[in-house]
DRENPA-3360 file (N, C-alpha, C; in nm, 2 decimals, always signed):
BEGIN
1 = MSDLKKTT = -2.82/+1.03/-0.12/-2.85/+0.93/-0.01/-2.76/+0.96/+0.10 ~ -2.81/+0.96/+0.21/-2.72/+0.97/+0.33/-2.65/+0.85/+0.36 ~ -2.53/+0.84/+0.44/-2.46/+0.73/+0.47/-2.54/+0.63/+0.57 ~ -2.63/+0.70/+0.64/-2.73/+0.62/+0.74/-2.82/+0.51/+0.65 ~ -2.84/+0.55/+0.54/-2.94/+0.47/+0.46/-2.87/+0.37/+0.36 ~ -2.74/+0.39/+0.35/-2.66/+0.30/+0.27/-2.64/+0.16/+0.35 ~ -2.64/+0.05/+0.27/-2.62/-0.08/+0.32/-2.48/-0.13/+0.27 ~ -2.43/-0.22/+0.33/-2.30/-0.29/+0.31/-2.32/-0.42/+0.26;
9 = DWFAACKV = -2.27/-0.45/+0.13/-2.27/-0.58/+0.08/-2.12/-0.63/+0.11 ~ -2.12/-0.76/+0.15/-1.99/-0.81/+0.18/-1.95/-0.92/+0.08 ~ -1.83/-0.92/+0.04/-1.79/-1.03/-0.04/-1.65/-1.10/+0.01 ~ -1.66/-1.23/-0.01/-1.54/-1.30/+0.05/-1.41/-1.27/-0.06 ~ -1.31/-1.21/+0.00/-1.19/-1.17/-0.07/-1.09/-1.28/-0.09 ~ -1.06/-1.36/+0.03/-0.96/-1.46/+0.02/-0.98/-1.55/+0.16 ~ -0.91/-1.66/+0.17/-0.88/-1.72/+0.29/-0.79/-1.65/+0.38 ~ -0.81/-1.66/+0.51/-0.71/-1.60/+0.59/-0.56/-1.65/+0.57;
17 = EDAVHNGG = -0.55/-1.78/+0.56/-0.42/-1.83/+0.52/-0.37/-1.80/+0.40 ~ -0.44/-1.75/+0.31/-0.38/-1.69/+0.18/-0.34/-1.56/+0.18 ~ -0.36/-1.47/+0.30/-0.32/-1.33/+0.29/-0.19/-1.32/+0.30 ~ -0.12/-1.21/+0.24/+0.02/-1.17/+0.25/+0.03/-1.11/+0.40 ~ +0.12/-1.17/+0.47/+0.16/-1.11/+0.61/+0.23/-0.97/+0.59 ~ +0.19/-0.89/+0.66/+0.27/-0.75/+0.68/+0.28/-0.68/+0.53 ~ +0.17/-0.72/+0.44/+0.18/-0.67/+0.31/+0.03/-0.66/+0.26 ~ +0.03/-0.65/+0.12/-0.11/-0.63/+0.05/-0.11/-0.71/-0.08;
25 = VCIKYENS = -0.23/-0.73/-0.11/-0.26/-0.80/-0.25/-0.37/-0.72/-0.30 ~ -0.39/-0.72/-0.44/-0.49/-0.66/-0.51/-0.61/-0.76/-0.54 ~ -0.73/-0.71/-0.51/-0.86/-0.79/-0.54/-0.93/-0.73/-0.63 ~ -0.96/-0.80/-0.74/-1.07/-0.74/-0.83/-1.21/-0.77/-0.80 ~ -1.28/-0.66/-0.77/-1.42/-0.66/-0.75/-1.51/-0.59/-0.86 ~ -1.58/-0.66/-0.93/-1.66/-0.61/-1.04/-1.56/-0.51/-1.12 ~ -1.58/-0.39/-1.13/-1.48/-0.29/-1.21/-1.38/-0.22/-1.13 ~ -1.37/-0.27/-1.02/-1.28/-0.20/-0.93/-1.15/-0.28/-0.87;
33 = QIALFYFT = -1.05/-0.22/-0.85/-0.94/-0.29/-0.78/-0.92/-0.24/-0.64 ~ -0.92/-0.33/-0.53/-0.91/-0.30/-0.40/-0.78/-0.37/-0.35 ~ -0.72/-0.29/-0.27/-0.60/-0.34/-0.20/-0.63/-0.39/-0.07 ~ -0.61/-0.50/-0.04/-0.62/-0.58/+0.10/-0.49/-0.60/+0.17 ~ -0.49/-0.54/+0.30/-0.36/-0.54/+0.37/-0.40/-0.63/+0.50 ~ -0.29/-0.71/+0.53/-0.29/-0.78/+0.67/-0.17/-0.74/+0.73 ~ -0.19/-0.66/+0.85/-0.10/-0.59/+0.91/-0.08/-0.69/+1.04 ~ +0.00/-0.80/+1.03/+0.01/-0.90/+1.14/+0.07/-0.85/+1.26;
41 = RRNEWYAT = +0.17/-0.76/+1.25/+0.22/-0.70/+1.38/+0.12/-0.63/+1.46 ~ +0.01/-0.59/+1.41/-0.11/-0.53/+1.47/-0.23/-0.61/+1.49 ~ -0.22/-0.72/+1.42/-0.33/-0.83/+1.40/-0.46/-0.74/+1.35 ~ -0.44/-0.67/+1.25/-0.54/-0.59/+1.19/-0.54/-0.60/+1.03 ~ -0.67/-0.58/+0.98/-0.70/-0.60/+0.83/-0.75/-0.46/+0.79 ~ -0.70/-0.44/+0.67/-0.75/-0.30/+0.61/-0.77/-0.32/+0.46 ~ -0.86/-0.24/+0.40/-0.89/-0.25/+0.26/-0.90/-0.10/+0.20 ~ -0.84/-0.07/+0.09/-0.83/+0.06/+0.04/-0.85/+0.05/-0.12;
49 = QNECPHRR = -0.87/+0.16/-0.18/-0.86/+0.15/-0.32/-0.72/+0.13/-0.36 ~ -0.70/+0.06/-0.47/-0.56/+0.03/-0.52/-0.49/+0.14/-0.60 ~ -0.57/+0.23/-0.65/-0.51/+0.34/-0.73/-0.45/+0.46/-0.63 ~ -0.33/+0.48/-0.66/-0.27/+0.59/-0.59/-0.32/+0.72/-0.66 ~ -0.38/+0.81/-0.58/-0.43/+0.92/-0.65/-0.34/+1.03/-0.70 ~ -0.21/+1.02/-0.66/-0.11/+1.11/-0.70/-0.07/+1.10/-0.84 ~ -0.05/+0.98/-0.90/-0.04/+0.97/-1.03/-0.12/+0.87/-1.12 ~ -0.23/+0.84/-1.04/-0.33/+0.76/-1.08/-0.28/+0.61/-1.13;
57 = QMALSRGM = -0.18/+0.56/-1.05/-0.12/+0.42/-1.09/-0.18/+0.31/-0.99 ~ -0.22/+0.20/-1.06/-0.28/+0.09/-0.96/-0.15/+0.03/-0.89 ~ -0.12/+0.08/-0.78/+0.01/+0.03/-0.71/+0.00/+0.01/-0.56 ~ -0.11/+0.07/-0.50/-0.10/+0.08/-0.35/-0.09/-0.07/-0.28 ~ -0.14/-0.17/-0.35/-0.12/-0.31/-0.29/+0.01/-0.36/-0.29 ~ +0.09/-0.29/-0.36/+0.24/-0.33/-0.36/+0.33/-0.24/-0.27 ~ +0.25/-0.14/-0.20/+0.34/-0.05/-0.12/+0.36/-0.11/+0.03 ~ +0.45/-0.03/+0.09/+0.50/-0.07/+0.23/+0.40/-0.04/+0.32;
65 = IGSAGEEP = +0.36/-0.12/+0.42/+0.28/-0.08/+0.54/+0.39/-0.05/+0.65 ~ +0.32/+0.03/+0.75/+0.39/+0.07/+0.87/+0.31/+0.16/+0.96 ~ +0.36/+0.22/+1.04/+0.27/+0.31/+1.14/+0.35/+0.44/+1.14 ~ +0.26/+0.56/+1.16/+0.32/+0.67/+1.20/+0.26/+0.70/+1.33 ~ +0.33/+0.69/+1.43/+0.28/+0.69/+1.57/+0.18/+0.57/+1.58 ~ +0.06/+0.58/+1.62/-0.03/+0.48/+1.62/-0.12/+0.46/+1.51 ~ -0.09/+0.54/+1.41/-0.17/+0.54/+1.27/-0.11/+0.45/+1.17 ~ -0.18/+0.34/+1.15/-0.14/+0.25/+1.03/-0.15/+0.32/+0.91;
73 = KIACPFHK = -0.05/+0.29/+0.83/-0.02/+0.35/+0.71/+0.03/+0.27/+0.59 ~ +0.00/+0.31/+0.46/+0.07/+0.25/+0.35/+0.14/+0.37/+0.25 ~ +0.25/+0.32/+0.21/+0.34/+0.42/+0.12/+0.33/+0.37/+0.00 ~ +0.30/+0.45/-0.10/+0.29/+0.42/-0.24/+0.44/+0.37/-0.29 ~ +0.44/+0.27/-0.36/+0.58/+0.22/-0.39/+0.66/+0.30/-0.49 ~ +0.58/+0.37/-0.57/+0.64/+0.46/-0.68/+0.68/+0.60/-0.63 ~ +0.58/+0.67/-0.55/+0.58/+0.81/-0.51/+0.61/+0.84/-0.36 ~ +0.61/+0.73/-0.29/+0.61/+0.73/-0.14/+0.51/+0.83/-0.07;
81 = KTFSLATG = +0.42/+0.85/-0.12/+0.30/+0.94/-0.05/+0.25/+0.84/+0.04 ~ +0.21/+0.87/+0.15/+0.15/+0.80/+0.26/+0.01/+0.82/+0.29 ~ -0.05/+0.72/+0.33/-0.19/+0.74/+0.35/-0.24/+0.65/+0.47 ~ -0.33/+0.70/+0.54/-0.38/+0.63/+0.65/-0.46/+0.53/+0.60 ~ -0.43/+0.38/+0.67/-0.51/+0.26/+0.62/-0.65/+0.27/+0.70 ~ -0.66/+0.34/+0.81/-0.79/+0.35/+0.88/-0.89/+0.45/+0.82 ~ -0.82/+0.56/+0.78/-0.92/+0.66/+0.74/-0.91/+0.72/+0.59 ~ -0.79/+0.68/+0.51/-0.77/+0.71/+0.39/-0.69/+0.84/+0.37;
89 = ECLSGGEC = -0.68/+0.93/+0.48/-0.62/+1.05/+0.47/-0.47/+1.05/+0.43 ~ -0.44/+1.15/+0.35/-0.30/+1.16/+0.30/-0.21/+1.21/+0.42 ~ -0.11/+1.12/+0.45/-0.03/+1.16/+0.58/+0.09/+1.25/+0.54 ~ +0.14/+1.25/+0.41/+0.25/+1.31/+0.36/+0.21/+1.46/+0.30 ~ +0.13/+1.53/+0.35/+0.11/+1.68/+0.32/+0.04/+1.71/+0.20 ~ -0.03/+1.61/+0.14/-0.11/+1.62/+0.02/-0.25/+1.64/+0.06 ~ -0.34/+1.70/-0.03/-0.48/+1.72/-0.02/-0.55/+1.58/-0.07 ~ -0.49/+1.50/-0.14/-0.55/+1.38/-0.20/-0.58/+1.27/-0.08;
97 = AIKTYPVK = -0.68/+1.19/-0.09/-0.71/+1.09/+0.01/-0.75/+0.97/-0.09 ~ -0.75/+0.85/+0.00/-0.79/+0.73/-0.08/-0.92/+0.67/+0.00 ~ -1.00/+0.60/-0.09/-1.11/+0.53/-0.04/-1.07/+0.41/+0.06 ~ -1.15/+0.41/+0.16/-1.12/+0.28/+0.23/-1.25/+0.20/+0.25 ~ -1.24/+0.07/+0.30/-1.35/-0.03/+0.29/-1.35/-0.10/+0.43 ~ -1.45/-0.14/+0.48/-1.46/-0.22/+0.60/-1.40/-0.36/+0.58 ~ -1.35/-0.43/+0.67/-1.29/-0.57/+0.65/-1.34/-0.63/+0.79 ~ -1.39/-0.77/+0.76/-1.40/-0.85/+0.87/-1.38/-0.98/+0.83;
105 = VENGLVYI = -1.34/-1.06/+0.93/-1.29/-1.20/+0.92/-1.40/-1.30/+1.00 ~ -1.44/-1.38/+0.92/-1.54/-1.50/+0.98/-1.52/-1.63/+0.92 ~ -1.51/-1.72/+1.01/-1.48/-1.86/+0.96/-1.37/-1.88/+0.87 ~ -1.27/-1.81/+0.88/-1.15/-1.84/+0.81/-1.15/-1.75/+0.68 ~ -1.25/-1.68/+0.65/-1.25/-1.60/+0.53/-1.24/-1.45/+0.58 ~ -1.18/-1.37/+0.48/-1.17/-1.24/+0.49/-1.29/-1.17/+0.41 ~ -1.35/-1.09/+0.44/-1.47/-1.02/+0.38/-1.43/-0.86/+0.37 ~ -1.47/-0.81/+0.25/-1.45/-0.66/+0.24/-1.61/-0.60/+0.20;
113 = GIKN = -1.62/-0.50/+0.26/-1.76/-0.45/+0.26/-1.77/-0.34/+0.16 ~ -1.88/-0.34/+0.08/-1.90/-0.24/-0.03/-2.03/-0.16/+0.00 ~ -2.01/-0.03/+0.02/-2.14/+0.03/+0.06/-2.22/+0.07/-0.07 ~ -2.34/+0.06/-0.08/-2.42/+0.08/-0.18/-2.56/+0.15/-0.15;
% end
């Protein structure tokens, strides 16, 4: 199925006021762990898989967010591998990447989109 035919289902992850400022939290959705980040310095929201692909540990939600130039990034707290929060691309020279999810805020709730 092409991406054009896929639809996005949105689920409410949390209230805006419950989000961790300039950090992340792990959200359990069905059988997946999703890392949700509120980058207050940029006033932007991001969601990625929680599993670091380097050693397959569920840790990205506890990583440190920052920027590489204009690119928002997350650093794994164990291995310091960095990934783009926008695209999932590995920024520290590796071939591994992480899955990203769309995020929207409506009526005080943070929603994460799942393509199906």
